[in-house]
Residue, then its C-alpha position, 0 to 999 in steps of 0.5 A: m698680700s705679698q708682704v704676708l707671703d714674703a714673711p719668714h716662717a715662724a720658727g718652731p720649738a728648738v729640737p735639743d741636741h742629744g749630745d748637748l743633753s748628754a754633756l749637761a747630764a754628765r756635768h751635773g752628775l746624772t746617770v741613766s736610771g737603772a743603769r748597770p754599775g761597774l763590777a767593782g762599784y757593784v761589789r761596793q754597793l752590795w757591801a754597803r747593803r750587807h745589813f739589809i741582806t742579813a736582816f732580809a734573810t733573818a726575817k724570811l727565816t722567822a716568817q717561814y714557820s710563823q703560822a705553824k704551831l710548833g714554830q721555829l722547831w720545824q727548822v730542826l724537825t724537817p731535816v730530821l724527819n727527812a733523814a728518818v724517811y730516807f733511813f727507812i727506805f734506803g737503810v732498812l728496805m734497800g739495805t744500803s747501810r751494809g758496809v757503811p760504818d756509823f750509817v745513821p750519822f753518815l745518812v743524817t750528815g748527808v741529808f742535812v748538807w744536801t738540804f742546804t744546797q737544795t733549798s738554796l737553789m730552789t729559793g734562789t731560782r725564785s728570788i727575782a721572779g718572786n720579788v718583782g714588786l720589791v725590785r721595781a720599787l726600790h733601787f738596790p743591787r739585785a744580787a742581794l736577793p739570791i745572796s739573802y736567800c742562801l744566807q737564810q738557808l745557812q742560818q737554818l742549817l746552823f739551827s739544824m746542826a744542834a740536832l745533828v750534834v745530838i744524833l752524832l753523840v747518841f750514836g757514839v761519834p766522839v767530839a774531835w778537833s776535826w769538827l772545826l773543819v766544818v767552818p771552812a767546808l760550810t764556807l766553801q759550800f755557801v759560796f758555791n750555793a750563792g754563785l749557782a743561785m745567782v745563775l738560776a736567779r737570772l735564768g728564773a727571772h726571764t724563764p718562770d718555768l725553770a722553777q717547775l723544772m728544778p725539783f726534778v733536776l735536784r732530785t736526780w742530782m741528789y741520787a747522784s751525790g751519795v746522800m743516802f748511800s756510799l758511792t764507793q760501795v755502789a761502785q764496788r757492787t755494780d762495777l761502775p767504770g772508773w770515769v763514771f765513779n770519778v764524775l760522781q765523786w767529784n760533783p760538787a754536792a758529793v764533795y761538800i758532803d764528803l768534807m762534812r762527813f770527814a769532819l764530823i764522823d771519825s769512821y769516815t777517813a781520808s781514804q774515802l775522800p777523792d784526791h785533792v778534795w779541798l782543792i776540788a771544793a775550793g775550785w767549785a766554790l771559785l768557779a760557781g761563786l765568781g762565775g755566777f756573780v758576773f753572770f748575774w751582774k751582766a743582766e742587772e738592768t733587766y731585772g723587773r722589766g718586761 
């Protein structure tokens, strides 16, 4: 009996040391699943998946009107019909066309450019929350989703530009070298849209109610951006304080709309643009694009969880 009592206890299973496991994982090149890569590495991952981004955007655009009888024609009809409604309400009923040369090209350009920003932000807000299954099933940089949705809206705008050109020509706006300015203007606007869409994608991933709030925010922003009327004319008629007019004129949506009107409409001259408008446009693009990208990247490992 004493021999039994005095026998040493049987040793239990060895508890692994976490330090040893970390060293073992590092030695074999293992990393934490879903861990956020460094910023430079994240950019490289996005670039490596550039074909996925473009294919995803094109597929979404093709599927958008696949059930409609008119199909892809709605890509052109939707902004044109929106412009027609705004022309009737604001141009005819409210008389905002007074004092605005080439009002129809002025209005249509504003509607097309604003729609690009509006739809980019709406789809960007839902880009993570609406693709949770894809996010959980596949490993890829999540920023590819909001960027893809913005690229989809850019493709739709380019289709719509064919209708815009026809409208400009029908209403007597001549083709000019200034039309080439559309390329840098749309590039800056795309960077701005993508950056802000990434901010909203991160917020929308954790706060689904944001998608319900966005239409009200965007509608208010639209009315403050001179889409259907001239901000200069409104300021003259209502005696707006100078600082209020500057805030309205320098807001990013108004800036990109102004640049497109200046590029496409010969009667919309440089005197109607805010000072240093290209620097303002580039500043908004840099602030939103870089800031939004970093803000989204910082929460990379949280998407699709919870």
